[in-house]
Structure formats: C-alpha cells, structure tokens
N, C-alpha and C positions, 0 to 999 in steps of 0.2 A: 255795409248795412243793406244795400240794395239786394245783394245776393241772398242774405238771410230773409229779407222780405219776400223775394221771389220764391225761395224755397218753402217758406211757410204758406204762401199762396198755393203752391203746387200740392202741398199736404192737405190743405183745406179743400181743394178741388177733388182730391181723391176721397176724402171723407164725405163730401157732398155726393159724389157719384155712388158711394155705398149707402146713401140715404141716411147718413149720420149728420143731419142738418144742424142740430144744436151745437155739436162739436165743430162743424165747419164754420159756423158763425163766429165762434170764439177764436178760431185760428185765423180767420180772415181779419178779425179785429186786431190780432197780434201783428199780422203782416202789415197792416196800415201803420201801426205804431213803429215798426222797424224801418219802414221806408223813409228816407230823407225827403223833405218837401223841397224839391229842386226843380220847380217849373213844370215844363210840359211832360217830362217823364213821370213826375209825381201825379199829375192830373190824369194821365192815361192809366196808370196803375190803380189809382184811387177809383176811377169810374169802373174799371174792370172788377175790382174787388167788391165795390158796393153793388154792382149789378148781380154778382153771385150771392151776396148777402141778402139782397131783396128777394131773390128767387128762393133762397133757403127759408126765409121767413114765410113766403107765400106757401111753400110746400108744407110748412108747419101750421098753416091756416092762421097765421098771425098777420092778418092783412093790414092792420094799421101800421105795424112796424115795417112791413114790406113797402108800403106806400111812403112812409116817412124816409126810409133809406133811399128809395128810388127818387123821390122829389129832391132830396138833399144832393144826391149825385148829379141829377139833371140840372139843378139850379146852380151848381158850383162852377159851371163853365158856360157862360152866355153864348160863346161862339158855337158850342155844340148844338144849342137850340136852333140856330140858323142852319147849320149843316143838316140836321134831321129834317127840318121843314123843307129845305131846298131839295133834299133827296126824295121826299114824299111827292113834291111837285113834279119832279122829273121822271119818277118811276111809276106814277099812278097811271092806270090804264085810261085811255080816252073813251 
C-alpha cells in the first residue's frame, strides 16, 4: 500500500507542476487514503501531502481551504511545532 500511496503522490506532484491544481488535490487525497497509518512514516508522508494540498488550494485562491489543510497538518504533530520554533530561534539573524 505504501508504494501505491507514494506512486499517487508522485502523480499528484506532476499534476501540480503542470498547474492542474484541482486534479492534484484529488490525487493527493487518494494518496493519503492508500497510505497505512503506521506511525512516523505516516506522519511524514501526511505532512508532505498536506503541504502540497495547501499550496494547491492557495494557487486556486481557495485561501480558507489552504489555511484549514495547513493548520490541520501543522496541528497533527505537536513535536513539529517545537522543531519549527527551535529552528526559527537558531536561524534568525541577530
């Protein structure tokens, strides 16, 4: 199943790159459904797909949906919040 999910994600990314944003969103959704929820591999895959989905919604000027997907993705992993905050603190110019 993971291979199918990754394959669908790759197809969705190609559609996204060709500016077929609606189609890419649907294929990203399919990729999420195909990937087994198996811990950290699932979370990494999910965040990546949701990030692409949010960007596709943004490109379509569907800002509320972009924000919703982005917030859901960001909120689904509390440790990611700390990592982002930590990176900002250590990489910010003085």
